[in-house]
Structures are given as structure tokens and as C-alpha cells.
C-alpha positions in Angstrom: -35.5 14.3 102.4 -38.2 16.2 104.3 -38.6 15.9 108.0 -41.8 17.0 109.7 -41.1 17.6 113.3 -43.0 17.8 116.6 -46.5 17.4 115.2 -49.2 15.4 117.0 -49.5 12.3 114.7 -52.8 10.4 114.2 -51.4 7.3 112.5 -54.8 5.5 112.2 -52.9 2.3 112.8 -54.6 1.6 116.1 -52.2 3.4 118.4 -52.8 6.5 120.4 -51.9 9.9 118.9 -48.4 11.0 119.9 -46.1 14.0 119.3 -43.4 13.0 116.9 -41.6 13.2 113.6 -42.2 11.9 110.1 -39.4 11.4 107.6 -40.3 11.5 103.9 -38.3 10.7 100.8 -39.4 10.5 97.1 -43.1 10.6 98.0 -42.9 7.8 100.6 -42.9 7.7 104.4 -39.5 6.4 105.5 -39.9 6.6 109.3 -42.4 7.6 112.0 -41.1 8.0 115.5 -41.3 10.2 118.6 -38.0 11.7 117.5 -35.8 11.5 114.4 -32.3 13.0 114.4 -32.1 15.4 111.4 -29.2 15.7 108.9 -27.9 19.0 107.6 -29.0 18.3 104.1 -32.6 17.6 105.0 -35.4 20.1 104.7 -37.4 20.4 107.9 -40.8 21.8 109.0 -41.5 22.5 112.6 -45.2 21.5 113.2 -45.3 22.1 117.0 -48.9 22.6 118.0 -50.4 21.1 114.8 -52.2 17.8 114.2 -51.0 15.5 111.4 -53.5 13.1 109.8 -53.3 10.7 106.8 -54.6 12.5 103.8 -58.4 12.4 103.8 -60.1 10.2 101.2 -63.5 10.8 99.7 -64.7 7.3 98.8 -67.5 8.5 96.4 -67.8 11.7 94.6 -67.9 13.3 91.1 -65.1 15.8 91.7 -63.8 17.2 88.5 -66.7 15.7 86.5 -69.2 18.4 87.3 -67.4 21.7 87.3 -68.0 24.6 89.5 -69.8 27.8 88.3 -71.1 26.6 84.9 -73.9 24.4 83.7 -74.0 22.0 80.7 -70.6 23.0 79.4 -68.9 21.6 82.6 -71.3 18.8 83.3 -69.6 15.5 82.4 -71.1 13.3 85.1 -73.9 11.4 83.2 -74.0 10.1 79.6 -77.7 9.9 79.5 -78.1 8.4 76.1 -78.1 4.7 77.0 -78.9 2.9 80.3 -75.8 0.7 79.8 -72.5 2.6 79.4 -69.7 0.6 81.0 -67.2 2.0 78.5 -67.3 5.5 80.1 -64.1 6.3 81.9 -63.8 8.9 84.7 -60.4 9.9 83.6 -61.8 11.1 80.2 -64.2 13.5 82.0 -62.1 14.8 84.9 -60.8 18.4 84.8 -57.9 18.9 87.2 -58.3 22.7 86.7 -61.7 22.7 88.3 -61.5 25.1 91.3 -63.2 22.4 93.5 -60.2 20.2 93.1 -58.0 22.9 94.6 -60.4 23.5 97.4 -60.4 19.8 98.2 -56.7 19.6 98.6 -56.6 22.8 100.6 -58.9 21.0 103.2 -56.7 17.9 103.3 -58.6 15.8 100.9 -55.8 14.1 99.0 -57.6 11.2 97.3 -61.0 10.9 95.6 -62.9 8.1 94.1 -64.6 10.0 91.3 -66.6 8.9 88.3 -69.9 8.7 86.5 -73.2 9.5 88.2 -76.3 7.4 88.7 -78.5 8.2 85.7 -77.7 4.9 84.0 -78.0 1.3 85.3 -74.4 0.8 84.4 -72.6 4.2 84.4 -69.0 3.4 83.8 -65.6 3.3 85.4 -64.6 5.1 88.6 -61.0 6.1 89.2 -59.0 6.9 92.3 -57.2 10.1 91.8 -54.9 12.4 93.7 -56.1 16.0 94.1 -52.8 17.6 93.0 -51.7 17.9 89.4 -52.6 19.5 86.1 -52.8 16.3 84.0 -55.1 13.5 85.0 -52.7 10.9 83.7 -50.3 11.9 86.5 -52.9 11.9 89.2 -54.1 8.3 88.8 -53.8 6.1 91.8 -55.9 3.3 90.3 -58.1 3.3 87.2 -60.4 1.6 86.8 -61.2 1.5 90.4 -64.8 0.2 90.2 -67.8 -0.1 87.9 -70.6 2.2 88.7 -74.2 0.8 88.8 -77.4 2.4 90.0 -80.7 1.4 91.4 -83.8 3.3 92.5 -85.2 6.6 91.4 -82.4 8.0 89.2 -82.4 5.5 86.3 -86.2 5.3 86.5 -86.6 9.0 86.2 -84.1 9.4 83.4 -85.5 6.7 81.2 -89.1 7.3 82.0 -88.6 10.7 80.4 -87.3 8.9 77.3 -90.2 6.3 77.3 -87.7 3.4 77.3 -86.6 0.7 79.7 -85.9 0.9 82.6 -89.0 2.7 83.9 -89.4 0.5 87.0 -87.1 -1.1 89.6 -87.9 -4.4 87.9 -86.6 -3.0 84.7 -83.4 -1.7 86.3 -82.6 -5.2 87.7 -83.5 -6.8 84.4 -81.2 -4.5 82.4 -78.4 -5.2 84.8 -78.8 -9.0 84.6 -79.1 -8.8 80.9 -75.9 -6.8 80.7 -74.0 -9.2 83.0 -75.2 -12.2 81.0 -74.1 -10.6 77.8 -70.7 -9.9 79.4 -70.3 -13.5 80.5 -71.1 -14.7 77.0 -68.6 -12.3 75.6 -66.0 -13.4 78.1 -66.5 -17.1 77.1 -66.3 -16.2 73.4 -63.1 -14.2 73.9 -61.5 -17.1 75.9 -62.5 -19.5 73.1 -60.7 -17.4 70.5 -57.5 -17.3 72.5 -54.9 -15.1 70.8 -56.9 -14.9 67.6 -55.9 -11.4 66.2 -59.2 -11.3 64.2 -61.4 -11.5 67.3 -63.6 -8.3 67.4 -63.3 -6.4 70.7 -66.6 -5.3 72.1 -65.8 -2.0 73.7 -69.0 -2.0 75.7 -68.5 -5.4 77.2 -64.7 -5.3 77.6 -64.8 -3.0 80.7 -67.0 -5.5 82.5 -64.5 -8.4 82.3 -62.5 -7.1 85.4 -65.9 -7.1 87.2 -66.6 -10.7 86.3 -63.1 -11.6 87.3 -63.5 -9.8 90.7 -60.6 -7.6 90.0 -62.7 -4.5 90.6 -66.1 -4.2 92.5 -69.5 -3.0 91.4 -70.0 0.4 93.0 -73.7 0.3 93.7 -75.8 3.5 94.0 -78.5 2.4 96.4 -80.4 4.5 98.9 -83.5 2.6 99.9 -83.5 -0.7 101.8 -85.1 -2.7 99.0 -82.6 -1.4 96.4 -79.8 -2.3 98.8 -81.0 -5.8 99.0 -81.5 -6.0 95.2 -77.9 -4.9 94.7 -76.7 -7.6 97.1 -78.9 -10.2 95.5 -77.6 -9.6 92.0 -73.9 -9.5 93.2 -74.5 -13.0 94.8 -76.1 -14.3 91.7 -73.1 -13.5 89.6 -70.5 -13.9 92.3 -69.3 -10.3 92.1 -67.6 -8.0 94.5 -69.6 -5.0 95.5 -69.7 -1.8 97.6 -72.9 -0.2 98.8 -72.7 3.5 98.1 -75.1 6.0 99.8 -76.7 3.2 101.8 -79.1 5.8 103.1 -81.5 3.4 104.8 -78.7 1.2 106.1 -79.6 2.1 109.7 -83.0 0.4 109.2 -81.4 -2.9 108.1 -78.1 -2.7 110.1 -78.2 -6.2 111.5 -78.9 -7.7 108.1 -76.0 -5.8 106.5 -73.7 -6.8 109.4 -74.5 -10.5 108.7 -73.5 -9.9 105.1 -70.3 -8.1 106.1 -71.0 -5.4 103.5 -68.7 -2.6 102.6 -70.7 0.6 102.9 -69.9 4.2 101.9 -72.4 6.5 103.6 -73.7 9.9 102.3 -74.4 12.5 101.4 -76.1 13.0 104.7 -76.0 16.8 104.7 -78.6 18.9 103.0 -82.3 18.6 102.1 -84.2 15.5 101.1 -84.4 16.2 97.4 -86.4 13.0 96.5 -88.6 10.4 98.1 -85.9 7.7 98.5 -84.1 10.1 100.9 -87.0 10.3 103.3 -85.0 8.4 106.0 -81.7 10.2 105.5 -79.9 10.8 108.7 -76.3 11.4 110.1 -77.1 8.5 112.5 -76.6 5.9 109.7 -72.8 5.5 110.2 -73.2 5.0 113.9 -75.9 2.4 113.5 -73.8 0.4 111.1 -70.8 0.7 113.3 -72.7 -0.5 116.4 -73.9 -3.5 114.3 -70.3 -4.4 113.7 -69.3 -2.7 110.4 -66.6 -0.2 109.6 -67.9 2.4 107.1 -66.6 5.2 105.0 -68.2 8.6 104.6 -68.5 10.4 101.3 -69.6 13.8 100.0 -71.1 12.8 96.6 -69.6 16.2 95.4 -71.0 18.4 94.0 -74.0 17.5 96.3 -71.8 18.4 99.2 -68.5 20.2 98.3 -65.6 17.7 98.5 -63.7 20.2 100.7 -66.4 19.6 103.4 -65.6 15.9 103.8 -64.1 16.5 107.4 -67.3 18.3 108.3 -69.4 15.3 107.2 -67.3 13.1 109.4 -67.7 15.5 112.3 -71.5 15.6 112.0 -71.5 11.8 111.9 -69.5 11.9 115.2 -72.0 14.3 116.7 -74.7 11.8 115.8 -73.1 9.0 117.7 -70.2 7.6 115.6 -67.1 7.4 117.9 -64.6 10.2 117.2 -61.8 7.8 116.2 -64.2 5.9 113.9 -65.2 9.2 112.3 -61.6 9.9 111.5 -61.2 6.3 110.2 -64.3 6.8 107.9 -62.3 9.4 105.9 -58.9 7.7 106.1 -58.2 4.1 106.7 -61.7 2.7 106.4 -62.2 4.6 103.1 -58.8 3.2 101.8 -59.7 -0.3 102.9 -63.1 -0.3 101.3 -61.6 1.1 98.0 -58.8 -1.5 98.1 -56.1 1.1 98.5 -55.1 0.5 102.1 -51.7 -0.9 101.2 -50.6 2.6 100.1 -53.1 5.0 101.6 -55.2 5.7 104.7 -52.7 5.7 107.5 -49.3 7.0 108.5 -46.9 4.1 108.3 -43.5 3.4 107.0 -43.7 2.5 103.3 -47.0 4.2 102.6 -47.5 7.1 100.2 -46.8 10.4 102.0 -50.2 12.0 101.7 -50.8 14.1 104.9 -53.4 16.6 106.1 -52.1 19.0 108.8 -54.6 21.0 110.8 -54.6 23.6 113.6 -57.1 21.9 115.9 -59.1 18.7 115.2 -61.6 18.9 112.4 -63.7 16.2 113.9 -64.0 17.7 117.4 -63.6 21.4 116.7 -65.6 23.4 114.2 -63.0 26.2 114.4 -60.2 23.9 113.3 -58.3 25.1 110.2 -56.3 23.3 107.6 -52.8 24.6 107.4 -50.8 22.2 105.1 -51.4 19.4 102.7 -48.8 17.0 101.3 -49.5 14.7 98.4 -46.8 12.1 97.4 -44.4 14.0 99.7 -44.9 17.3 98.0 -46.3 20.3 99.9 -49.3 21.3 97.7 -50.8 23.7 100.1 -49.6 25.7 103.1 -50.6 28.7 105.1 -47.6 28.6 107.3 -44.8 31.1 107.1 -41.5 30.4 105.5 -39.9 30.5 108.9 -42.2 27.7 110.0 -41.8 25.5 106.9 -38.8 25.6 104.6 -40.1 23.7 101.6 -42.1 25.7 99.0 -45.5 24.5 97.7 -45.0 22.7 94.4 -45.1 24.7 91.2 -48.4 25.2 89.5 -50.4 25.8 92.6 -51.1 29.2 94.2 -51.9 28.1 97.7 -52.5 31.6 99.0 -54.9 32.8 96.3 -58.3 33.9 97.6 -61.2 32.2 95.8 -64.8 33.3 95.6 -66.8 30.0 95.5 -69.3 30.0 92.6 -72.8 28.7 92.8 -72.9 24.9 92.4 -74.2 23.9 89.0 -75.9 20.7 90.2 -78.5 20.1 92.8 -79.8 17.0 94.6 -78.4 13.5 94.4 -76.5 12.7 91.1 
């Protein structure tokens, strides 16, 4: 048992922050209260003067897929050999040893939705992973989490260079419809064969069946307003679940998106406008969608923005008009809800996974705030506090005190 004492707790459950205690056992939050009587056998950590948040969640990135400091050798983001690659799995390209994974958890990012990039019309399966571990199989929260699809400039640019379809937005939509029709036909054929052991599995179509059954959503890369509407149009045509990722021009069509009650994951809003479809990029997008009646998540699109800077992205959205509490929600409970993980993540509540980010100061309101401790599944995976302040040691396999020189990012622009 681990008892965190006297920290200011931001539960993200709708109540006001309060100073109190959190009791943790076997990776789960057992109790949250203003005061919990300790037992002699329990480990304790006095967090007086520190803020406790749910572990931060990056709802869209490519962490571990495009490694820091190297080029082609570590770039496993896009399989640019076919515009339709639903059989790609994030877990097969994720490197837990990438330095950026450690930097993420050191800044309180405990969960990432990571996966293929946007070179292909259908890119493959995203996964929700914890940011602590040395083997991806032990880091999985949910896989597959979603099926990545992409609209706009990226698939056009990639396949124009290969002189093959899709070279236009029309072509992208047509390729996606053709793929979904093929998946429907495969689904019907598979059902007709029942338990026939001789039925030939189509490894390209098989991963699309959970999409057709609405078990996982399409994760739609769409920046421009017209691409956003095309994504929604096709999802309606095939009765599919969908999230809008990037949603860069969402502020221009906020009322229309509110009527649709879309789930939007906004970003990356920091950095230069590396291509034409980012012309209207602004940190005001989350505030505009919130004012229209939507709750949004904020993402980094790592390595476009380093995943460890997720709290900074939320802070800049707050500076641009998103209410402070909603900015916190955008990287905690809103992100968990949009990803379908809110039953176990995103807030501090009895029964939820004990993923916690502990800071000196508030990262949304104070640019001088510092991360001091991270817990994932109840284990302290990072701490700068002294042994006198915190009895438990960081889990084995992680050197939380090692100084790291950040290498130059191997990728530029939107992935």
C-alpha cells in the first residue's frame, strides 16, 4: 500500500481541488479523501506543497515510432508503399527505449495514443500505451485503439511523387470508400462461411472489421474544413465511429461541428505553418470549439511537438481563451473520454488506475512549474524528491535522475 499525503488534488471529477490523501494498492486508487489514517506497514509520501493531477494523456502522437536523434533507421511512422495499410500495428513499431518516452513520463505524460502517420489513406492501427516499461506488450492499455485514416495534403503529396492514386482529394475519398466497400464484402463473406476452417483470412481487411462493427473508431487526420467535412460524410455513409484529429480549421466551422457533436483532438498548434493547409492554425481553436459546446482534447503529434511539452500546449490554449480547468481536462479526462478510456484513466477516483502527475506549481498557469514525480499503475517511475520526502524508490529499469541532452528531432512538419 502506498499513501500519498497532503497534496493538492485535482481530481478532474467536477469538484474543486482540495488538500488531501490518495491510497493506492496494486496499481489502483483505493481511496481519495481529505485525510486517510495510515497504517504502520504502508509506505507514505508527504506531498505537502505539491499539486497532484491525473496522469496526462496525449491523445494523438507518434511517440516511440519516430525515434529521437536518428533518421531513417528510427523512422517507423509511415509505410509509404501502399495507400491502404490497415494491417500495420503501432505495437510492432514502438520502441520503449526511445529517450522521448522517458522524457514524456518525466513530465507527467503517462498515456499516449500512438501509431502510424498520415502518409497513407488508411495508415493502420493506433494503440494506447503507458509510458513506463521496457517491453511494449507490458505497456498496452488498449490495442487496437483506433484505425488511422488521412485526408488532405499528406496522401496527395506522397502518392503524387509515385504517380499513382490518390493524387487528389477526390482520389483520397475514393480510395477510402473502395477500401470500406471491400471490407464490407469481406465481412459478409466471412460471416457466410461461419466456422469454416478453410476460409482464407485477408490480413489487409481483417483489421477493418472492428471499425465496421464500431468497436474502434476511425482516427481521421484532417486539417482543412473541407477535409473535416469529407471525413464526417464518409463516416456517416458507412455508419462508423470517428474522431477528428488535428481539426486545425475547427474554429472556422465550430457551430457546424457542435451540431454534429464531434470528438475533436486539436493540434499540433505550436510551431511554424509547414504547409498550406495549416494557414489558419491557431491556439484559439480549442477555445472556439469549447465555446460552441464541445469538449476537446489537445495533442502534440510528437515528434512535431515533443510529447513532454503536452502541458505547455494546454497552457498556451488556456492563454488563447480556453478556461484553465478545461485546458487541464483537455489532457486528462477529455482525452480519456474521447479515446474511450475514461473508465480507467483521466481522473482521480476510487477504482481507477493509479496514474498520477505531481508538480511543484501548476503547469497550466505557471510557466515556472516543475514536474517532481510520476506514478504509472501505482509505481513511482520518476521522482526528483529526496528519500526523506518519499520513501518508495523509482521502479527498477529507470534512472530518473540521469541528465539527458536532447538530440535534434529527426522529423519536421506534420506527419
